[in-house]
C-alpha positions in Angstrom: 263.6 -3.7 -47.6 266.1 -7.0 -48.5 269.3 -5.9 -47.3 268.3 -2.5 -46.9 269.0 -1.7 -50.0 267.8 0.0 -53.5 269.8 -1.2 -56.5 269.0 2.1 -59.4 272.3 0.9 -61.2 270.4 2.4 -64.5 270.3 5.5 -62.4 274.3 5.3 -63.0 274.0 5.4 -67.1 272.6 8.9 -66.7 275.5 10.5 -64.9 278.8 8.7 -65.9 280.9 11.4 -65.0 278.5 14.3 -64.3 277.9 17.2 -62.4 275.0 18.7 -61.0 274.6 21.1 -63.8 275.3 18.5 -66.7 272.1 16.8 -65.8 269.3 17.9 -68.2 265.1 18.5 -66.3 264.6 15.5 -68.8 267.0 13.1 -67.1 266.0 14.0 -63.7 262.7 13.4 -63.7 263.4 10.1 -65.2 266.1 9.6 -62.5 263.3 10.6 -60.4 260.4 8.1 -62.1 262.6 5.2 -61.4 264.0 6.3 -57.9 259.6 6.3 -56.9 259.0 3.4 -58.7 261.2 1.5 -55.9 260.6 3.9 -53.1 256.4 3.2 -53.9 257.9 -0.6 -54.3 259.5 -0.7 -51.1 258.7 1.2 -48.1 255.1 0.7 -46.7 253.5 4.0 -48.0 249.7 5.1 -46.9 247.2 4.1 -49.0 244.5 6.3 -47.6 243.1 8.4 -51.2 241.4 11.4 -49.0 245.2 12.0 -46.9 247.3 11.6 -49.9 244.9 13.5 -52.0 244.6 16.5 -49.6 249.1 16.2 -48.9 248.7 16.4 -52.5 246.9 19.6 -53.4 248.7 21.4 -50.2 252.4 20.8 -51.8 251.2 21.5 -55.3 249.4 24.7 -53.5 253.3 25.4 -52.7 255.6 23.8 -55.2 253.8 25.4 -58.2 254.4 29.2 -57.1 258.4 28.6 -57.1 260.3 28.4 -59.8 260.5 25.4 -61.0 256.0 25.2 -60.9 255.5 24.6 -63.7 258.3 22.6 -64.9 257.9 19.8 -63.3 255.2 16.6 -62.3 255.0 17.5 -58.4 253.7 14.5 -56.6 253.6 13.9 -53.1 253.2 10.9 -51.3 252.8 9.7 -47.3 254.9 6.7 -45.8 253.2 4.7 -43.3 256.1 4.9 -40.9 254.8 7.9 -37.3 259.1 8.4 -37.0 259.0 12.5 -38.3 260.9 12.9 -41.5 260.3 13.8 -45.0 262.4 13.7 -48.0 262.6 14.5 -51.3 264.1 13.2 -55.2 264.9 14.3 -58.0 261.8 15.1 -60.6 259.7 16.7 -57.7 259.2 13.5 -55.9 258.0 14.7 -51.9 257.9 12.0 -49.7 256.2 12.9 -45.1 256.1 10.2 -43.0 252.4 10.0 -41.3 254.7 11.2 -38.3 254.9 14.6 -39.7 250.7 14.5 -39.9 250.4 13.3 -36.4 252.9 15.5 -34.8 252.5 18.6 -36.6 248.8 21.1 -34.8 248.1 22.7 -37.7 248.3 22.8 -41.7 251.2 25.8 -41.4 253.6 23.2 -39.6 253.2 20.4 -42.3 253.1 23.3 -44.9 256.7 24.3 -44.0 258.4 20.6 -43.6 256.7 20.5 -47.9 257.7 23.8 -48.4 261.1 23.0 -46.9 261.4 19.6 -49.1 260.2 21.4 -52.7 263.6 23.7 -52.1 266.1 20.4 -52.3 264.2 20.1 -55.2 264.4 23.1 -56.7 267.8 23.9 -55.6 268.7 20.3 -57.0 270.3 19.1 -54.0 269.7 15.2 -54.1 270.5 15.8 -58.4 274.1 17.5 -56.9 274.3 14.4 -54.4 274.3 12.3 -56.8 276.7 13.8 -59.7 279.2 13.4 -56.2 278.5 10.2 -55.2 279.2 8.5 -58.8 282.5 11.1 -59.3 283.9 9.7 -55.9 283.1 5.7 -56.1 281.7 6.6 -52.5 278.8 7.6 -50.5 276.4 6.5 -47.6 272.9 5.6 -47.7 270.2 7.2 -48.3 266.0 6.1 -47.6 267.2 3.7 -44.8 268.1 7.0 -43.5 266.2 9.8 -44.6 263.0 7.7 -43.7 263.6 5.6 -40.3 262.0 2.8 -41.7 264.7 0.5 -41.5 267.2 0.6 -39.4 270.2 1.5 -40.8 272.5 -0.1 -38.0 276.1 1.0 -38.1 276.4 1.9 -41.5 272.9 2.8 -43.4 272.3 0.9 -46.0 270.2 2.8 -49.0 270.0 3.8 -53.4 272.8 2.3 -55.0 274.2 3.6 -58.1 275.3 0.9 -60.7 277.1 -0.1 -56.4 277.5 3.5 -55.3 275.3 4.2 -52.4 274.5 7.7 -52.8 275.0 10.2 -49.7 272.8 9.9 -47.1 272.3 13.7 -45.9 272.3 17.1 -46.5 275.3 19.8 -45.5 274.1 22.4 -43.4 274.4 24.8 -46.2 271.7 22.9 -48.5 269.6 22.7 -45.6 269.7 26.7 -44.2 269.2 27.2 -48.3 265.7 24.5 -47.9 265.0 26.4 -44.8 265.0 30.2 -46.2 263.8 28.5 -49.7 261.4 27.4 -47.6 260.1 30.0 -45.4 259.6 31.9 -49.0 257.2 28.8 -50.8 255.2 29.3 -47.8 254.5 32.5 -47.4 254.3 33.4 -51.1 250.9 30.4 -51.3 249.9 32.2 -48.6 250.6 30.5 -45.8 252.1 31.3 -42.6 255.1 30.1 -42.0 255.6 30.6 -38.6 254.4 27.1 -38.7 258.2 26.1 -39.9 259.5 27.4 -36.6 257.1 26.2 -34.1 257.0 22.8 -36.1 261.1 22.8 -35.3 260.5 24.4 -31.9 258.3 20.8 -31.4 260.8 18.2 -32.1 263.7 19.7 -30.2 261.6 19.7 -27.2 260.5 16.2 -28.0 263.7 15.6 -29.1 265.1 17.2 -25.3 262.4 15.5 -23.2 262.9 11.8 -24.8 266.8 11.5 -26.1 265.2 10.9 -29.8 262.2 8.6 -30.1 260.2 9.5 -33.0 262.3 12.3 -34.0 265.8 10.5 -33.9 265.8 10.7 -38.1 264.9 14.3 -38.3 267.8 15.6 -36.1 270.4 12.6 -38.1 269.1 14.1 -41.6 268.4 17.3 -40.5 271.7 18.6 -39.5 272.0 22.0 -36.9 268.2 21.9 -36.5 269.0 24.9 -33.0 270.6 27.3 -35.0 268.9 26.8 -38.0 265.9 27.6 -35.5 267.7 30.7 -34.7 267.9 31.5 -38.5 264.3 31.1 -39.1 263.2 33.2 -36.1 265.4 35.7 -38.3 263.5 35.4 -41.1 260.4 35.9 -39.0 261.5 39.1 -37.7 263.3 40.2 -41.3 259.2 39.8 -43.1 257.6 42.3 -40.9 253.5 41.8 -39.7 252.6 38.1 -41.4 249.0 39.4 -41.6 246.0 37.6 -43.1 247.8 34.7 -43.7 246.8 31.0 -43.4 247.3 29.3 -40.5 244.7 26.3 -40.5 242.0 25.1 -42.7 239.7 22.7 -41.6 240.1 19.4 -44.5 243.9 19.7 -42.5 242.4 18.7 -39.2 239.7 16.0 -41.0 243.1 14.2 -42.1 245.0 14.4 -39.3 242.2 12.7 -37.7 242.0 10.5 -39.8 245.6 9.4 -39.8 245.6 9.4 -36.1 242.8 6.6 -36.4 244.6 4.3 -38.9 246.3 1.2 -37.0 249.2 2.0 -36.1 252.4 1.9 -38.1 254.6 -1.4 -39.0 258.0 -1.9 -37.4 261.2 -0.9 -38.7 262.8 -3.9 -40.6 266.0 -4.7 -38.9 
């Protein structure tokens, strides 16, 4: 990524002195389309139709039942990075690193990650960040941090809005909203939401045993994971009997095996 910068000055024209509430859905979709072009051009993507089709099908199964299901043209793509992370940009564009698929044991664990990112879009968290960044004329990077493809060094670089970097991380409040809404999104789609809990547990165990490694980006960009595990456990308890829900499917195991047969992911740019 040249100088680790994604220049999106045209996005600023849609904000000016803006708030998230003043950005229309049409503008949000336009912003997302512009950013998606930059992401797809500058990040290493998994160019495997079977893998991408599966993730799109699963993602849309969850997204279409949300309050914004028919409002956006939801698109899901896989980034060719073995680090564990995922991110959302406005307009219904969701990106998940192949490292998530590599570590997920079953479909419900991948669905939990997708449900979380979908909720960031439903709640327009990134739109809110962009409006704040534009108004404050300050901020820190987003893409290098959240994808772990770029090495950010001391200060993360990322999407620039007319020379202003978009805030990199969601606060705990937004993350809790995305967890709780993501749990409900997955449950609404008939998928076992306990996959969100088991996947978080797995990442926490890996982080504690290895000191970070491929999970460092996740814990950097998704703050308060231990506290959030307790919140998800509370949601599971409140949900009562979680029966008749789908936990896995052969199609997931097929694409997981396909990912595992891929060559090594590109080394992060430094």
